[in-house]
MIGU-982985 format. One record per residue (C-alpha): residue number from 1; x, y, z; residue in three letters; chain. Coordinates in Angstrom, 3 decimals. Example, Ala and Ser with C-alpha at 12.3 -4.5 7.8 and 13.67 -1.06 7.14 Angstrom:
residues 2
<1, <12.300, -4.500, 7.800>, "ala", "A">
<2, <13.670, -1.060, 7.140>, "ser", "A">
This chain:
residues 279
<1, <0.084, -0.055, -0.037>, "met", "A">
<2, <1.466, 3.798, -0.880>, "arg", "A">
<3, <1.863, 5.997, 1.691>, "ser", "A">
<4, <0.100, 9.570, 1.737>, "gln", "A">
<5, <3.752, 10.920, 0.632>, "trp", "A">
<6, <3.168, 9.170, -2.223>, "gln", "A">
<7, <-0.758, 10.040, -3.122>, "tyr", "A">
<8, <0.472, 13.736, -2.860>, "leu", "A">
<9, <3.074, 13.560, -5.489>, "leu", "A">
<10, <-0.300, 12.876, -7.880>, "gln", "A">
<11, <-0.348, 16.535, -8.070>, "asn", "A">
<12, <3.037, 17.257, -9.114>, "leu", "A">
<13, <3.391, 19.633, -11.901>, "gly", "A">
<14, <2.456, 23.063, -13.650>, "glu", "A">
<15, <-1.108, 23.896, -13.315>, "trp", "A">
<16, <-2.418, 27.014, -14.543>, "gln", "A">
<17, <-5.852, 28.775, -14.111>, "gly", "A">
<18, <-7.298, 31.002, -11.601>, "ser", "A">
<19, <-8.750, 31.788, -7.941>, "phe", "A">
<20, <-12.256, 32.710, -8.142>, "thr", "A">
<21, <-14.225, 34.272, -5.042>, "arg", "A">
<22, <-17.316, 34.141, -4.473>, "phe", "A">
<23, <-19.955, 36.063, -1.855>, "ser", "A">
<24, <-21.969, 33.186, 0.805>, "pro", "A">
<25, <-24.875, 34.784, -1.850>, "gln", "A">
<26, <-22.879, 33.148, -4.996>, "ala", "A">
<27, <-22.223, 36.601, -6.295>, "glu", "A">
<28, <-19.030, 37.244, -8.380>, "phe", "A">
<29, <-16.602, 39.063, -6.672>, "ile", "A">
<30, <-12.879, 38.877, -8.548>, "glu", "A">
<31, <-11.067, 36.262, -10.866>, "asp", "A">
<32, <-7.014, 36.206, -10.446>, "thr", "A">
<33, <-5.175, 34.097, -12.847>, "pro", "A">
<34, <-2.464, 31.950, -10.898>, "thr", "A">
<35, <0.116, 29.369, -11.737>, "val", "A">
<36, <0.884, 26.963, -9.424>, "val", "A">
<37, <4.162, 24.797, -9.329>, "ser", "A">
<38, <4.822, 21.677, -7.377>, "leu", "A">
<39, <8.082, 20.216, -7.835>, "ala", "A">
<40, <9.718, 16.708, -5.970>, "gly", "A">
<41, <12.923, 17.682, -4.637>, "leu", "A">
<42, <15.744, 15.230, -3.120>, "asn", "A">
<43, <14.428, 11.880, -4.752>, "asp", "A">
<44, <10.499, 13.351, -4.108>, "asn", "A">
<45, <11.233, 13.639, 0.165>, "lys", "A">
<46, <10.761, 17.186, -0.543>, "thr", "A">
<47, <8.250, 19.597, -2.167>, "ile", "A">
<48, <8.599, 23.202, -3.198>, "arg", "A">
<49, <5.422, 24.635, -4.031>, "gln", "A">
<50, <5.530, 28.223, -5.930>, "ile", "A">
<51, <2.477, 29.935, -5.899>, "val", "A">
<52, <2.115, 32.573, -8.451>, "arg", "A">
<53, <-0.845, 34.977, -8.468>, "phe", "A">
<54, <-1.180, 37.188, -12.019>, "leu", "A">
<55, <-3.639, 39.737, -11.732>, "pro", "A">
<56, <-4.225, 42.128, -14.480>, "ser", "A">
<57, <-4.985, 45.383, -11.759>, "asn", "A">
<58, <-2.024, 44.560, -9.650>, "arg", "A">
<59, <1.506, 43.795, -9.306>, "pro", "A">
<60, <2.391, 39.960, -9.667>, "ala", "A">
<61, <2.584, 37.738, -6.284>, "glu", "A">
<62, <4.999, 34.836, -5.612>, "glu", "A">
<63, <4.585, 32.764, -2.419>, "lys", "A">
<64, <7.207, 30.075, -1.732>, "val", "A">
<65, <6.375, 27.103, -0.069>, "phe", "A">
<66, <9.271, 23.792, 0.620>, "glu", "A">
<67, <7.942, 20.611, 3.461>, "tyr", "A">
<68, <9.056, 17.226, 3.584>, "ser", "A">
<69, <5.988, 16.182, 5.757>, "ser", "A">
<70, <2.143, 16.433, 5.727>, "leu", "A">
<71, <0.412, 18.218, 8.494>, "gly", "A">
<72, <-2.382, 16.623, 10.877>, "lys", "A">
<73, <-5.134, 18.446, 9.190>, "gly", "A">
<74, <-4.650, 17.057, 5.869>, "val", "A">
<75, <-5.329, 13.215, 3.910>, "leu", "A">
<76, <-4.698, 12.278, 0.631>, "phe", "A">
<77, <-6.589, 9.367, -1.316>, "phe", "A">
<78, <-4.897, 7.008, -3.995>, "glu", "A">
<79, <-5.560, 9.290, -7.314>, "asn", "A">
<80, <-4.245, 12.849, -5.797>, "gly", "A">
<81, <-7.265, 13.764, -4.377>, "ala", "A">
<82, <-7.035, 15.264, -0.861>, "phe", "A">
<83, <-8.522, 17.647, 1.698>, "ser", "A">
<84, <-6.436, 20.056, 4.012>, "gln", "A">
<85, <-8.200, 22.847, 6.765>, "gly", "A">
<86, <-8.929, 22.900, 10.825>, "ser", "A">
<87, <-9.258, 19.669, 12.464>, "ile", "A">
<88, <-11.191, 21.853, 15.135>, "gln", "A">
<89, <-14.021, 23.986, 15.370>, "leu", "A">
<90, <-13.326, 26.451, 17.715>, "ser", "A">
<91, <-15.369, 29.276, 19.782>, "pro", "A">
<92, <-13.691, 32.832, 18.228>, "phe", "A">
<93, <-11.681, 31.207, 15.562>, "ala", "A">
<94, <-11.706, 31.372, 11.621>, "glu", "A">
<95, <-12.309, 27.395, 10.603>, "phe", "A">
<96, <-12.281, 26.841, 7.221>, "gly", "A">
<97, <-10.941, 23.865, 4.646>, "ala", "A">
<98, <-9.699, 23.253, 1.613>, "glu", "A">
<99, <-11.386, 20.292, -0.815>, "leu", "A">
<100, <-9.308, 19.039, -4.260>, "gly", "A">
<101, <-10.276, 16.698, -7.124>, "leu", "A">
<102, <-8.061, 15.553, -9.588>, "ile", "A">
<103, <-9.483, 13.847, -12.839>, "his", "A">
<104, <-7.324, 13.314, -15.981>, "gly", "A">
<105, <-4.942, 16.655, -16.367>, "asp", "A">
<106, <-7.648, 19.227, -14.962>, "arg", "A">
<107, <-7.591, 19.616, -11.247>, "arg", "A">
<108, <-10.445, 21.775, -9.390>, "leu", "A">
<109, <-10.164, 22.935, -5.766>, "arg", "A">
<110, <-12.556, 24.540, -3.691>, "leu", "A">
<111, <-11.792, 27.065, -0.796>, "val", "A">
<112, <-14.569, 27.600, 1.736>, "gln", "A">
<113, <-14.053, 30.208, 5.058>, "leu", "A">
<114, <-16.004, 30.826, 7.969>, "phe", "A">
<115, <-15.829, 33.973, 10.270>, "thr", "A">
<116, <-14.930, 33.343, 14.044>, "pro", "A">
<117, <-18.993, 33.497, 14.733>, "asn", "A">
<118, <-19.063, 30.322, 12.459>, "gly", "A">
<119, <-21.144, 32.119, 9.564>, "lys", "A">
<120, <-20.088, 31.277, 5.760>, "leu", "A">
<121, <-17.879, 34.105, 5.402>, "asp", "A">
<122, <-15.926, 33.508, 1.461>, "lys", "A">
<123, <-15.615, 30.557, -0.933>, "ile", "A">
<124, <-12.925, 30.685, -3.526>, "thr", "A">
<125, <-13.112, 28.067, -6.673>, "leu", "A">
<126, <-9.742, 26.934, -8.340>, "ile", "A">
<127, <-9.982, 25.941, -11.849>, "arg", "A">
<128, <-6.520, 24.609, -13.119>, "glu", "A">
<129, <-5.115, 22.100, -15.812>, "tyr", "A">
<130, <-1.575, 20.913, -16.691>, "leu", "A">
<131, <0.654, 23.367, -18.317>, "ala", "A">
<132, <0.518, 22.120, -21.959>, "gly", "A">
<133, <-2.766, 20.262, -21.763>, "thr", "A">
<134, <-6.014, 21.618, -23.394>, "thr", "A">
<135, <-8.525, 19.541, -22.132>, "thr", "A">
<136, <-11.642, 21.733, -21.856>, "pro", "A">
<137, <-13.417, 23.575, -18.877>, "glu", "A">
<138, <-17.016, 22.126, -17.871>, "arg", "A">
<139, <-19.782, 24.676, -18.446>, "pro", "A">
<140, <-21.145, 25.784, -15.333>, "pro", "A">
<141, <-23.444, 23.205, -12.787>, "leu", "A">
<142, <-27.094, 23.635, -13.642>, "gln", "A">
<143, <-29.659, 21.772, -11.558>, "val", "A">
<144, <-31.130, 19.764, -14.424>, "asp", "A">
<145, <-27.043, 18.297, -14.622>, "asp", "A">
<146, <-27.730, 17.142, -11.367>, "leu", "A">
<147, <-31.883, 15.396, -11.914>, "ile", "A">
<148, <-31.671, 11.925, -11.923>, "gly", "A">
<149, <-30.314, 8.793, -10.075>, "lys", "A">
<150, <-26.425, 8.157, -9.000>, "trp", "A">
<151, <-24.713, 4.879, -8.416>, "gln", "A">
<152, <-21.677, 5.360, -5.971>, "gly", "A">
<153, <-18.912, 4.169, -4.670>, "glu", "A">
<154, <-17.416, 5.648, -1.711>, "ala", "A">
<155, <-14.004, 5.393, -0.061>, "val", "A">
<156, <-13.905, 7.154, 3.325>, "thr", "A">
<157, <-10.958, 7.433, 5.057>, "ile", "A">
<158, <-9.641, 9.183, 8.507>, "tyr", "A">
<159, <-7.651, 10.899, 10.680>, "pro", "A">
<160, <-6.872, 8.558, 13.094>, "asp", "A">
<161, <-5.655, 6.156, 10.692>, "trp", "A">
<162, <-7.874, 3.407, 11.163>, "arg", "A">
<163, <-8.587, 1.263, 8.142>, "ser", "A">
<164, <-10.474, 2.902, 5.362>, "pro", "A">
<165, <-14.262, 1.853, 4.479>, "asp", "A">
<166, <-15.415, 1.555, 1.215>, "thr", "A">
<167, <-19.577, 1.278, 0.501>, "tyr", "A">
<168, <-21.910, 1.792, -2.615>, "ser", "A">
<169, <-24.420, 5.123, -2.425>, "thr", "A">
<170, <-27.316, 5.956, -4.712>, "gln", "A">
<171, <-27.943, 9.602, -4.885>, "leu", "A">
<172, <-31.672, 10.305, -6.041>, "gln", "A">
<173, <-32.514, 14.271, -6.912>, "ile", "A">
<174, <-35.500, 15.077, -8.453>, "glu", "A">
<175, <-37.546, 18.064, -8.943>, "arg", "A">
<176, <-40.803, 19.155, -7.630>, "leu", "A">
<177, <-42.579, 21.771, -9.564>, "gly", "A">
<178, <-40.212, 24.815, -10.838>, "ser", "A">
<179, <-38.577, 25.826, -7.520>, "asp", "A">
<180, <-37.985, 22.526, -5.622>, "arg", "A">
<181, <-35.744, 19.778, -5.466>, "leu", "A">
<182, <-36.199, 16.533, -3.385>, "ala", "A">
<183, <-33.262, 14.276, -2.672>, "gln", "A">
<184, <-32.680, 10.903, -1.353>, "gln", "A">
<185, <-29.201, 9.596, -0.580>, "leu", "A">
<186, <-29.157, 5.423, 0.688>, "thr", "A">
<187, <-25.824, 4.587, 2.008>, "ile", "A">
<188, <-24.690, 0.643, 1.861>, "tyr", "A">
<189, <-22.178, 0.656, 4.446>, "ser", "A">
<190, <-24.249, -2.472, 5.535>, "thr", "A">
<191, <-25.885, -4.101, 2.786>, "pro", "A">
<192, <-28.546, -5.777, 5.456>, "glu", "A">
<193, <-29.467, -2.325, 6.403>, "asn", "A">
<194, <-28.849, 0.795, 4.244>, "pro", "A">
<195, <-28.431, 4.421, 5.962>, "tyr", "A">
<196, <-30.715, 6.709, 3.653>, "gln", "A">
<197, <-31.119, 10.422, 4.410>, "ile", "A">
<198, <-33.764, 12.622, 2.598>, "ser", "A">
<199, <-34.324, 16.218, 2.107>, "ser", "A">
<200, <-36.287, 18.985, 0.121>, "thr", "A">
<201, <-34.560, 21.730, -0.946>, "gly", "A">
<202, <-35.876, 25.506, -2.487>, "lys", "A">
<203, <-33.914, 26.356, -6.319>, "ile", "A">
<204, <-32.868, 30.550, -5.336>, "thr", "A">
<205, <-30.985, 31.114, -8.876>, "gly", "A">
<206, <-27.393, 29.065, -8.217>, "ser", "A">
<207, <-28.485, 28.630, -4.754>, "leu", "A">
<208, <-30.132, 25.408, -3.632>, "leu", "A">
<209, <-31.254, 25.354, 0.005>, "tyr", "A">
<210, <-31.797, 21.789, 1.671>, "phe", "A">
<211, <-32.881, 21.029, 5.133>, "glu", "A">
<212, <-32.460, 17.730, 6.062>, "gly", "A">
<213, <-35.145, 15.289, 7.377>, "ser", "A">
<214, <-34.131, 14.914, 11.471>, "gln", "A">
<215, <-35.323, 17.899, 12.903>, "pro", "A">
<216, <-31.619, 19.245, 14.552>, "asp", "A">
<217, <-30.311, 19.193, 11.263>, "arg", "A">
<218, <-29.467, 22.670, 9.999>, "gln", "A">
<219, <-29.802, 24.722, 6.738>, "met", "A">
<220, <-27.713, 23.128, 4.121>, "thr", "A">
<221, <-26.641, 25.517, 0.874>, "gln", "A">
<222, <-25.290, 23.895, -2.815>, "val", "A">
<223, <-24.016, 26.807, -4.577>, "met", "A">
<224, <-23.660, 25.694, -8.230>, "leu", "A">
<225, <-20.059, 27.272, -10.165>, "leu", "A">
<226, <-18.107, 26.980, -12.782>, "pro", "A">
<227, <-16.680, 24.263, -14.435>, "asp", "A">
<228, <-19.513, 21.773, -13.639>, "gly", "A">
<229, <-18.212, 22.490, -9.572>, "ala", "A">
<230, <-20.873, 22.838, -6.814>, "ser", "A">
<231, <-19.938, 23.591, -3.199>, "ala", "A">
<232, <-21.801, 22.342, -0.198>, "thr", "A">
<233, <-21.857, 23.831, 3.363>, "cys", "A">
<234, <-24.243, 24.821, 6.276>, "pro", "A">
<235, <-24.774, 28.597, 6.482>, "gln", "A">
<236, <-23.191, 28.404, 10.166>, "gln", "A">
<237, <-21.495, 26.063, 11.625>, "val", "A">
<238, <-21.391, 25.614, 15.620>, "gln", "A">
<239, <-20.732, 23.220, 18.211>, "leu", "A">
<240, <-23.214, 20.759, 19.204>, "arg", "A">
<241, <-24.059, 19.956, 15.904>, "gln", "A">
<242, <-22.540, 17.649, 13.453>, "ala", "A">
<243, <-21.720, 18.913, 9.881>, "phe", "A">
<244, <-19.791, 18.377, 6.344>, "phe", "A">
<245, <-18.271, 20.454, 3.820>, "leu", "A">
<246, <-18.599, 19.146, 0.210>, "glu", "A">
<247, <-16.881, 19.816, -2.837>, "val", "A">
<248, <-18.865, 18.119, -6.553>, "gly", "A">
<249, <-17.697, 18.348, -9.828>, "trp", "A">
<250, <-19.227, 17.353, -12.879>, "leu", "A">
<251, <-16.807, 16.056, -15.299>, "val", "A">
<252, <-18.731, 14.581, -17.653>, "gln", "A">
<253, <-22.665, 14.418, -18.144>, "pro", "A">
<254, <-23.001, 11.407, -16.482>, "asn", "A">
<255, <-19.965, 11.447, -14.246>, "leu", "A">
<256, <-19.076, 12.893, -11.033>, "arg", "A">
<257, <-16.609, 13.160, -8.148>, "gln", "A">
<258, <-18.097, 14.628, -4.780>, "arg", "A">
<259, <-15.728, 14.803, -1.978>, "leu", "A">
<260, <-16.522, 15.415, 2.201>, "ile", "A">
<261, <-15.319, 16.657, 5.177>, "arg", "A">
<262, <-17.354, 15.576, 8.093>, "arg", "A">
<263, <-17.154, 17.010, 11.757>, "tyr", "A">
<264, <-18.771, 15.325, 14.855>, "asn", "A">
<265, <-21.048, 17.499, 16.987>, "asp", "A">
<266, <-18.164, 18.453, 19.075>, "lys", "A">
<267, <-16.491, 20.163, 16.396>, "gly", "A">
<268, <-13.859, 17.717, 15.888>, "glu", "A">
<269, <-12.544, 16.235, 12.010>, "trp", "A">
<270, <-13.624, 12.748, 11.733>, "thr", "A">
<271, <-13.426, 11.811, 8.159>, "ser", "A">
<272, <-12.755, 12.133, 4.626>, "leu", "A">
<273, <-14.975, 10.744, 1.664>, "thr", "A">
<274, <-14.374, 10.489, -1.711>, "leu", "A">
<275, <-17.356, 9.530, -4.258>, "val", "A">
<276, <-17.587, 8.491, -7.690>, "thr", "A">
<277, <-20.930, 7.858, -8.747>, "glu", "A">
<278, <-22.315, 7.503, -12.592>, "ser", "A">
<279, <-25.895, 7.672, -14.261>, "lys", "A">
């Protein structure tokens, strides 16, 4: 079995793209062209990361990082997908995470940040492609792209290094009139006793607002974004209420990836799940 460090190496290369900022209401704020270079040094025992910001209205900026180990807040999957971020929700401290997916020569990353009071504050979508490649970007995600029955395979990994779990999923999404959706997620972690989560949502432009079937589940919003992406998170994170952060990526009309970072009701990061689903 390969190591987390070897999984990180799937991200080596020069990634050209941009950082696009949105408000919590899905309003476009700014787009900054970027070049992110990850190179292996010392027989790939050290990684040098150079991030170049190339805005059109101010001088270019460059940041250089070198590291030879991974922090507590990061986990990688075999294909290079990863998440890094806060390991604990704490009162009066900023909170957030980055979730990254890879498909072929394209990469999609999402950063979700919350204020010290727990309110969703900033969304940054990072769309990238390997230098010298020409795979086109996907169109912006639309509600109708999500409608249907998605059959998935999920892998969950844990920050405490217990063995990964693999299981099947089914996500059914259907319209209820012009401005409502219903979704039902079935998780077959134990085939004889599948677990179901149902919710209904309201469509408001490029935002979907879902309320869970359980009384204590908070409102979750889904933001439909460029390049077939979606950003899912609560509008407010707080202790005594479990929650998750998710990025979705429609890489083909009938193929989607989702990466989910989960926190328990104590605010502790507990797992990271990669779902690959098709319809």
